[in-house]
N, C-alpha and C positions, 0 to 999 in steps of 0.2 A: 670801476673794475668790471670788465666785460665777462661774460659766461665763459667757463673753461671748455675749451674745445681741442681735443686731441687728434693727431694727425692720422686717423686710422679710418678705414671705411667698414662699416657695420652693415650686414645684410638687414635688408627691409624687415622689420617685425621682430627684430631680436635685439635685446639690450646690450649695452656696453658691458664687457667683461674684463676685469682688472685683477692681476694676480700680484699680491705682494709677498716678497719672499724676505725673511730675516734670519740670520744666523742665531741671534739670542733674542730673548723677551727684550723688549723696548727697542730694538733696532728700527724695525718698521715704523713705530710712532715717532721716533726721534728723526729718522731721515726723510719721511714722507708723509707724517700724520696730518699735516696741514692740507696737503694735497688730497688726501682721502676724505677729509672732512668736507673740502669743496666739492668733490665729486659726488658724495652722498646727497649733498644739498642741491645740486645743480643738475644732476643727470637722473632722469626718470627710469626706474627699473633697473638701475645699476645692479650689477652682480659682482660680488668681491670674493676671490680665492684668497686664502691667507695661511701661510705656511711659516712656522717657526722651527728651527732645527736643534735647538738647545733650550729646552724648558723642563725643569725638574722642580719638585716641590713646590715651595713658596713662589718660585719664578713661574711655574706652569700656572698657577692660580691667578698671578698677575697678568700673565699673557692672556688668559681667557677673559678676565675683567676688561683688559684694554680693547679686545676685539668688540665687545658689546658696546664700550663707550665710544670707539671711533668709528666703527662700521654698522653697528646695530643690525637690522633685519637684512641690510645688503650684503652681509657675509653669509654667501650661500654655500661655501665650502671652507672649512677650517680644519687644520691638522696640526698636531704638535709632536715633536720628536724628542729624543733624549740623548743625542750625541754629546760626547765629552766636550765640554768647553775648552777652547784652546787647542784642541787635537783634531780638527777637522782635516787637515792635509792627510793624516794617517788613516782617516776612515774615507778616503776619496771614493772608492769602488762602492761603499755602502751608501754614501750620500748620493752618488750617481744614480744608484738604483731607486732611492727614494724620490728623486726628482723625476726620473722617468715614470715611475708609479704615478706621481702627481700629475704628470702631463696627459695620462690617460683618463684621470678623474675629472680634471678640470681644463677646459680649453679657452685660454685668454685671448684677448685683442691686445692688450698691454700688459707688459711685465715690469713691476718694480722692484729693484734689486740693489745689492750692494755695489760700489764702484770697483771696478777692476784694478785700479791703482791703490786701495785701501790698504793701510799698512798692517791691519789686523789679519793674521793668517786665515781665521775663520771666514771673515768677510770676503776675503780674496778667492777662496775655495768656492764659496756659493756663488760669487760673480762668475767665475770661470764656468762653472756648471750650467749657470743660466744660460750663457751663450751656447754651450754644448747642447742643451735640451731644446731650446726654443729658438730655431735658427731662421725663423721666418716671422718673427713677430717684432712689434715696436717694444724696445728694451729701454727703460730709463734708469739709469743709475743715481742712486741718491747718496748722500754724504752723511757720515758720522764724525762730529767734533771729538777729539780725543787727544791724549798727551803725546802721541807720535807727531802732531803737527802735519798731518797729510793732506790737508784741504788743498785742493788744486784750482783748476780754471774751468768751471762749469760752462756748458754752452746752451743751457736751456733754464728757464725760470718759470715758476709758477707763482704769481703774486698772492700775498696774503693780506687781508685787511688787519688793522690793529686788534679789532675784536675778535677775528678769527685766530690770530696768533695767540691772543690771551686765552681763547679756548683750548688751543693746543697743549700750551703749557699747563693749565689747569688740569686737563685730562692726564697728561703725562704724570703729574704728582699725585693725582687721585687713583692712578692705576698701579704705579710701581713705588710703592710706600718703602720697599726694602732699600731703594736707591737713594732716599732722601738724606742719609748721612754722608753720601759721597760729595766732595767739594765741588766736582765738575757737573753734577746733576743738579744745576741751579737754574732758576728762571733767567738769570742774566746770560748764562752761556747760550741758551736757545734763543733768547731775544736779541742778543747781540749779533750771533751769526745771521738771524733772519734779517735784521735791519741792514747788515752789511751786503747781503744778497739783494736786499731791496735797492739799496744805492746802485748796485751794478745793472739793474734793469729799470731804474727810474720809477720804482714803486715804493711804498711805505715799508714793506717787508715782502720777503719771499723765500721759498724753498728752492733749491738749486739742484739740478740734475746734469748728467753727461749722457749726450747721445753718440754712441759709437758708430751707428749706422742708421740712416734714415732714408726711406724711399718715398719719393713725392709722386 
């Protein structure tokens, strides 16, 4: 598996900056946790911006722990918000203000966000606002498995070794203890999807993304 290279041009002397956006605690880690682990390992000086828009109480604690586990010292800008879960469309203006404020605090080269076709209303809202906020950036939309059965046809894959996939799953369960009782939050869920995406890109396992726009 060759080193991960993203199709972006970085000014000489400046590190790569990646911004990860999640509607809820655990979205980022489920959708692109393996990709972030690869970037941390393979990209010298990497800077990660990390924003979760609904994280309260125990979920806030878990989200903070997950940043430490997945990004470590590479997380140079981290913020959490307390928007009401499942009500993001009703808070569109406030969320837009929050993302615009984030844009002023952290300037990314790559943005990792929810898929625009995600069936969860909170996820779709963050995806829409991502494109509204970062118009001239490389945007990679990650996927979240769920009851709605909304997985689509991605057009970008980040291969994961079996060891790295094991690490992702281990950290997910170490960080998000409150989710352990949920039937879907199981190693078989994350491993099965990763192996299926691996089949689609001729690798052992992978995380999948959608590019809506790519400038070469």
